[in-house]
C-alpha positions in Angstrom: 50.7 45.4 88.2 52.7 42.2 87.7 55.1 41.7 84.8 53.9 39.1 82.3 57.5 38.2 81.5 58.1 37.3 85.1 55.0 35.0 84.9 56.4 33.3 81.8 59.7 32.7 83.4 58.0 31.3 86.5 55.8 29.1 84.3 58.9 27.7 82.5 60.6 26.9 85.9 57.5 25.5 87.7 54.9 24.8 85.0 52.1 25.8 87.3 51.6 29.3 88.6 48.9 30.7 90.8 48.0 34.4 90.7 46.4 35.7 93.9 45.5 39.1 95.1 42.6 41.3 96.2 40.0 42.2 93.6 41.1 45.1 91.4 44.9 44.4 91.5 45.0 43.5 87.8 44.8 39.7 87.7 42.6 39.5 84.6 44.7 42.0 82.8 47.8 40.1 83.6 46.3 36.8 82.4 45.5 38.4 79.0 49.0 39.9 78.7 50.6 36.6 79.4 48.4 34.8 76.9 49.2 37.4 74.2 53.0 37.0 74.8 52.7 33.3 74.8 50.8 33.2 71.5 53.0 35.9 69.8 56.3 34.2 70.7 57.0 36.7 73.3 57.2 39.6 70.8 59.6 37.7 68.6 62.3 39.8 67.0 62.0 40.4 63.3 65.0 39.0 61.3 67.4 41.9 60.6 70.4 42.1 58.3 73.7 42.1 60.3 76.8 41.8 58.0 79.1 41.0 61.0 77.0 38.0 62.2 77.9 34.4 61.1 74.5 34.3 59.4 73.9 37.9 58.1 70.1 37.3 57.9 68.6 35.0 60.6 66.4 32.3 59.0 63.4 33.0 61.3 62.2 35.2 64.1 63.9 34.6 67.5 61.5 34.0 70.3 62.1 35.9 73.6 60.1 33.2 75.5 62.2 31.3 78.0 63.5 27.7 77.8 61.4 24.9 76.2 58.5 27.3 75.9 60.4 29.4 73.4 61.6 26.4 71.4 58.1 25.2 70.4 57.1 26.8 67.1 53.4 25.9 67.6 51.6 27.1 70.7 48.0 27.6 71.8 46.2 29.2 74.7 43.2 27.4 76.3 40.9 29.3 78.7 38.3 28.3 81.3 36.6 29.6 84.4 35.8 27.2 87.3 32.4 27.5 89.0 30.2 25.5 91.4 29.0 23.2 88.6 32.4 22.3 87.2 33.1 18.6 87.1 36.0 16.3 86.5 34.6 15.3 83.1 34.6 19.0 82.1 38.3 19.2 82.9 39.8 15.9 82.0 37.6 13.0 80.7 34.4 11.3 81.8 31.1 9.9 80.8 28.0 12.0 80.1 24.7 11.5 78.3 25.0 12.0 74.5 22.1 14.3 73.5 23.5 15.3 70.2 21.3 15.1 67.1 20.9 11.5 65.7 22.0 9.8 68.9 19.7 7.2 70.4 18.1 7.9 73.8 20.3 6.6 76.6 23.5 7.0 74.6 26.7 8.1 76.4 29.9 9.6 75.2 33.4 10.2 76.6 34.1 13.9 77.1 37.4 15.7 76.3 37.8 18.4 78.9 39.8 21.6 78.7 42.9 20.3 80.6 42.9 17.1 78.5 42.7 19.0 75.2 45.5 21.3 76.3 47.6 18.4 77.3 47.0 16.5 74.1 48.0 19.6 72.1 51.2 20.0 74.1 52.1 16.3 73.6 52.6 16.8 69.9 56.1 17.4 68.6 57.2 21.1 68.6 53.9 22.1 70.4 53.3 24.0 73.7 50.0 24.8 75.4 49.1 27.3 78.1 45.9 26.6 80.1 44.5 29.7 81.9 42.0 29.0 84.7 40.3 32.0 86.1 38.5 31.9 89.5 40.1 28.6 90.3 38.8 28.6 93.9 35.2 29.1 92.9 34.6 25.5 92.0 35.2 22.1 93.6 38.8 22.4 92.5 40.3 19.3 94.1 37.5 17.1 92.8 37.8 18.7 89.3 41.5 17.9 89.1 41.1 14.5 90.7 44.1 12.2 90.3 45.8 14.7 88.1 47.0 16.6 91.2 49.8 14.0 91.8 51.1 14.4 88.2 51.0 18.1 87.5 54.2 19.2 89.1 57.1 20.0 86.8 59.3 17.1 87.9 56.4 14.6 87.6 55.8 15.3 83.9 57.1 13.4 80.9 60.5 14.5 79.8 61.2 17.2 77.2 61.5 14.4 74.6 58.0 13.1 75.4 59.3 10.0 77.1 58.8 9.0 80.8 61.6 9.7 83.3 62.3 8.1 86.7 60.1 10.8 88.3 57.2 10.7 85.9 53.9 10.2 87.7 50.8 8.6 86.1 47.1 8.8 87.0 44.0 7.0 85.8 42.1 8.4 82.9 39.2 7.2 80.7 40.6 7.1 77.1 38.1 9.1 74.9 39.1 6.9 71.9 37.9 3.6 73.3 36.5 4.2 76.8 39.3 2.1 78.4 40.9 3.2 81.7 44.5 4.1 80.9 47.5 5.5 82.7 48.2 9.1 81.7 51.0 11.6 82.3 51.3 15.3 81.5 53.7 16.5 78.9 56.6 18.9 79.7 55.3 21.7 77.6 51.9 22.0 79.2 51.8 25.2 81.3 49.0 26.0 83.7 48.3 29.6 84.9 45.4 30.1 87.4 44.1 33.1 89.2 42.0 33.6 92.3 40.8 36.1 94.9 41.9 34.4 98.1 39.8 36.6 100.3 36.5 35.7 98.6 34.4 34.8 101.7 31.8 33.0 99.6 34.1 30.0 98.7 36.0 27.4 100.7 39.9 27.7 100.9 41.9 25.6 98.6 43.4 22.3 99.9 46.9 22.8 101.2 48.2 19.8 99.3 46.8 21.2 96.1 48.4 24.6 96.7 51.8 23.0 97.1 51.7 22.1 93.4 51.7 25.8 92.4 54.3 28.6 92.3 52.6 31.5 94.0 52.6 35.0 92.4 50.9 37.6 94.5 49.6 41.0 93.4 49.2 43.9 95.9 47.2 47.1 95.9 49.6 49.7 94.5 49.1 53.5 95.0 52.0 54.3 92.7 50.0 52.9 89.8 47.1 55.3 90.9 49.4 58.3 91.1 50.8 57.5 87.6 47.3 57.0 86.2 45.9 60.3 87.6 49.1 62.2 86.9 49.9 63.0 90.6 53.2 63.6 92.3 54.9 60.6 93.7 55.0 62.2 97.2 51.5 62.8 98.5 50.3 66.3 99.4 50.9 67.2 103.0 47.4 68.7 103.5 44.2 68.3 101.6 42.2 71.5 100.9 38.8 71.8 102.6 37.2 72.1 99.1 38.7 70.9 95.8 39.7 73.5 93.2 41.0 71.0 90.6 40.4 67.4 89.6 43.8 66.5 91.0 42.6 67.6 94.5 39.8 65.1 94.3 42.2 62.4 93.0 44.7 63.1 95.8 42.0 62.8 98.4 40.7 59.6 96.9 44.1 58.0 96.9 44.9 59.0 100.5 41.5 57.7 101.6 42.2 54.5 99.6 45.5 54.0 101.5 43.8 54.6 104.9 41.0 52.2 104.2 43.4 49.4 103.2 45.6 50.0 106.2 42.6 49.5 108.5 41.3 46.5 106.6 44.7 44.9 106.9 44.6 45.3 110.6 41.0 44.4 111.2 40.5 41.5 108.7 43.9 40.7 107.1 45.9 42.1 104.2 44.3 39.6 101.7 40.9 41.5 102.2 42.3 44.8 101.0 40.9 46.6 97.9 42.8 46.7 94.6 43.8 49.9 93.0 41.8 49.1 89.9 38.6 50.0 91.7 39.5 53.7 91.3 40.5 53.4 87.7 38.0 53.6 84.8 38.3 54.7 81.2 41.5 55.6 79.3 41.9 59.2 80.6 41.8 60.8 84.0 38.9 63.2 85.0 39.5 66.6 83.5 37.7 68.8 86.0 36.2 68.8 89.5 32.6 67.7 88.6 33.9 64.9 86.4 36.2 63.7 89.2 33.5 63.8 91.8 31.2 61.8 89.6 34.0 59.3 88.8 34.9 58.6 92.5 31.3 58.6 93.7 30.7 55.7 91.3 33.9 54.0 92.4 32.8 54.3 96.0 29.8 52.1 95.5 32.2 49.2 94.7 34.5 50.0 97.7 31.6 50.2 100.1 30.2 46.9 98.9 33.6 45.3 99.4 33.8 46.7 103.0 30.3 45.5 103.8 31.1 42.0 102.6 34.5 41.8 104.3 33.0 43.0 107.7 29.6 41.4 107.3 28.0 41.3 110.8 30.7 43.4 112.4 29.2 46.8 112.8 32.0 48.2 114.9 34.6 46.9 112.5 32.8 48.5 109.6 32.6 51.8 111.6 36.3 51.7 112.2 37.0 51.3 108.5 34.7 54.2 107.7 36.1 56.4 110.5 32.5 56.6 111.6 33.4 56.1 115.3 35.4 59.2 115.7 32.8 62.0 115.4 34.4 63.6 112.4 32.1 66.5 111.4 32.5 66.1 107.6 32.0 62.3 107.6 28.5 61.4 106.2 28.7 58.2 108.3 28.5 58.0 112.0 28.3 55.3 114.7 25.2 55.4 116.9 25.1 53.5 120.2 21.7 52.3 121.0 20.0 49.3 122.7 17.6 46.5 121.9 15.7 45.8 125.0 18.4 45.9 127.6 21.1 44.7 125.3 23.5 47.3 123.9 23.6 47.7 120.1 25.5 49.8 117.6 24.4 50.9 114.2 26.0 53.0 111.4 23.9 56.0 110.3 24.5 57.5 106.9 23.2 57.8 103.3 22.5 54.6 101.4 24.3 56.1 98.4 27.1 58.6 98.5 26.6 61.1 95.7 29.1 63.5 94.1 28.3 66.3 96.6 29.3 64.1 99.5 32.3 62.1 98.2 35.0 64.7 98.8 34.0 65.2 102.4 33.9 61.5 102.9 37.5 61.1 101.5 38.7 63.9 103.9 37.2 62.0 106.8 38.5 58.6 105.6 42.0 60.0 105.2 42.3 61.2 108.8 44.5 59.1 110.9 43.9 58.3 114.6 44.8 61.0 116.9 
C-alpha cells in the first residue's frame, strides 16, 4: 500500500502524478486517502498552548501539507472517471446541444468540463484544487486533454503569484463566458492525480509523450500486507499440512499460492500482469475457522482465475503453467490434456468450471509447489 503523504509530496514537486499497478494493489483506496488528506489540510494540528513559544497560542491550525499546497486555506477535490465516450468538451470546454428546459431547438452552449472547473477554482487567490482521474487509460486520453498536454507540466504553469513566467505555456480554449477562442494557462496550485491499470488488455497504451508529463508512482503486490491482514508470521511456514486444521493453515496456503502464481505470471506475461494482494482481502476481519476460510478463498479464486484467463487468453499452455496443470500433481483439480484436432496437435485444460470450498485447499497446495 502506498503512502498518501508521499503522493502529496510528489504532487507538490511535479503537479501531475500517475498511479499504476495491477488490480487489487490499492489504487482506489490510496486515491481516497490522498483526497481526504488534501481536503482536511493534511490532518492539521490543533492550536495548543505553549508558554515557551513566541506566540503561546497559534492563531490557526498548522497544515502538514507540503509547499504551496499547504499555504492555500481553501481547497477542493474534483473527481472523474475516463471512459470510451469521454470527450474534450467534458474535460475542458466545447460546444454541445443545449437541451435544457426553456431552450429553443437547435440551441448550443459552451461546456465547463471537470479539468476547467478545477483549474478555475485553483486560479482564485488562496485556493488549491486536486483533480482525481480514475481509469485514465480507459478513454481517448490524448484527445480528451487536447492542447492542454503542452501546458500541464509544473514548469509550464503560471507562477505562484498567478502571473505568467518565461516558461508558461498557453493553449487554445473556448471561453465559456463569450464563446471566444482564448489563450489559457494552468495555475500553479492545480494538482492532478490519475490512476490506471497498465496491464488492462482491453485498452490501448497511453502515448509516450503524454506519459512524460507525469511523475510515476507504482504499486506492487505485497504479501507482507496479506500476512499482517491475516495475522500470520512474517516468515512463511516451511511446509503446508496435507489438510488444514486452522484458518491460518488455509490463509498460509493461499498466500504461498498467490506468490507462486504471480512469479509465473511475471515470467510468462510480464510483472505488470500480476494480481494485487487486495483480491484475497475482504471484510474487516480475517476468517475465524476452517470452513469460513475455505469459503472466503474459494470466492476469491473466482476473481484470480478470471484474471489469469484474461491475461493468457488464447494461450492454453501458458494458462496451464500458471495453474501448475502441466505437472501431473495429484491434488490439482486442473490438468493439461494433450489431444488432436484432425492431425493437428491440441492442448486443453481439464478441470471444474468453479472451484468450491472442498477443492480450494488442494488447489493451493498444487499451486504453491515449485518446479522440481
